[in-house]
N, C-alpha and C positions, 0 to 999 in steps of 0.2 A: 504494500500500500504506500503510494507516494504521499508527499505532504499535501498536495491539493485534495486528494481523495480523503485524507485524514481530516482536513479542515471542513470539507463538505459533510462528512459523517458527524463531526462534533456539532456543526451548525444545525443539522437535522435533529440531533438529540436535544439540543438547547431549545429549538423551536417547539418540539414535542412537549418539553417540560413547561415552557411558557404557556402553551395551550392548556395544559393540565391546570396551571395556576389560574388561567382565565376562567375555566370551568368552576373553580372554587371561589370565584368572586374577585380575584385580583387582576382586573382587566388591563392594567397599565404596565405589567411586567413584560419585558422584552427578552428575546433570546440573548442579546448582548449582555444584559444584566445578569442573566443566569450564568453565562460563561465567566463574567468578571467575578462572581461569587465563588464559583467552583475553582477557577484558576488562581484565586487568591491563596489557596492552600498550597500551591506549588512554587512558592518563592525560594525554595532551597537551591534553585539553579538547574537541577537536572529534570529532564522530562520524565514524567511517570509513565508506566506502561499503559497501553490502550485500555486494558480491562479495568484499571483503576479509574481512568477518566470516565469511562462509560458508567461504572458503578457510582461514582460521585455525582454525576449528572442525574441519573435515574433515581437515586435514593435521596436526592435533595428534598427536604420538607419545607413547607411554607415558613414554619417557625425558624428554621436555620437561615433561610433567605432573609426574613425580616430582621433577624439578629445581625446579619451581615450589613444590611442597609442602615440599621440604627448605629452600629459601630462606625461605619463609613461616614455617617453624618456627624458623629461626635469628633471624628478625626479630621473632618473637613475635606475629605477626599470626594471626588466626583463619583457618583454611582449612576 
C-alpha cells in the first residue's frame, strides 16, 4: 500500500467516524477533526502500524473526542 492509498483509507475511516458522530447529534464534527484527535496520540515521531491507526479511529468515542476538543481549547490550539 503506497502513501496515497494509505491516506485515502484513513480519510475514508475518518469520514465514517464523523458520520457516526453526526448520527449521534454532533453535526459539526469533520473528518479532519477526527484525524487531528487521533493523530495527536502519535507525536512520538514514529508512524504507528496501520492496524493501530484503524483501531484508534474506529474505537474513538464521543467523550474522548470532546475531551480532546476541550483540552485543545484550554491550550489555545486550533481544532
